[in-house]
C-alpha angles and dihedrals in degrees: 000000000000125000092251092055090048090054093049091050091051093052091052094055116096118245120267092241131019129248124234120241114265118259100236095185093055092046092052093046091050090048091052090051091051091050092049090051091049091048091048091047090049092047092048091048090051091050091047091048090049091049091049090048092051091048090049092050093046090047091050091050090047090052092046095046113030114211113267108230112209111248121222113250112267114251113242129194115238112262112236118220107246118189115235113257116256113254114261113255113258111230115238114250116261113263126216092204131084117185109219120211115254090246093060110120117232115256100227129338123350111234121207113226092213102246141062135243128249092275092052097254120135120258118222138176128211143155119262129195122252126203106182118149092206089059105043094166095050109084102157144022138181128269129197111200148155116258102230100175144322104334093345125117138178112213120229107168134000128192134179144161110277102184128050123344124345090220102045112129114279143035120334140180096009106178144129132086091126135121108232121184090341095311126106111230110210123232108270143163142139137256123216107213140055095305124151097169134041119189140166142162130252113200089339095311116117117238130184128208129222108252127202125173114237111251093221094052120011090197085073118069125195116214140179136178131233108265090224091060105036119037098172139013088236094069093059111104101204133340112229129189126201131194128225091276092055093251117146113247098189134043 
């Protein structure tokens, strides 16, 4: 007999003892319990996974945005009320004019200007002494005044050098061109040096001043312009002085 036939014969033989019929109800109940366990396990796993997911998201957000801890308010010192400082006084601009009192005596000869004021009184010009400690090298200036009587004058406008020496070479105390108490005061001044002529131009037209040597010092000449030709010292461009030989003394 071959091995195959032996195997077939063994399969055909009945078992030594019988088997009981299977309990289908118990098998089904056990199966339901296994399914419930699996479902519960699956649900628990889902909840756990959800919790882990939430924790991961919260952790990621926490890593991305660190918690802002409230800071305590900074202590600040009380601010004292301080009054604003008073503005510094602005010094008054230096003036080239000194108004002499009517009783001041002329320093040298009195020179008529050649015309009268609005009230008919004669206009004159003369030098007047100056004693000002802040200007030790300025000892005289010019005065335009009314002649009110014999040896009496009413001052209208005074001008003098205010920086350096009153007799340094060149033009000094050029002023005028103003209406004072209804009278036009002509443009005037003096030149320190050997000048015999003083000229200028007004809007391109030449003009020439009247020139008189000062009686106290002939090296100083007093000059003034015709009011009809020169209405202001600011229109003169420029002032020029010439000596007796016609040579120009200024640029």
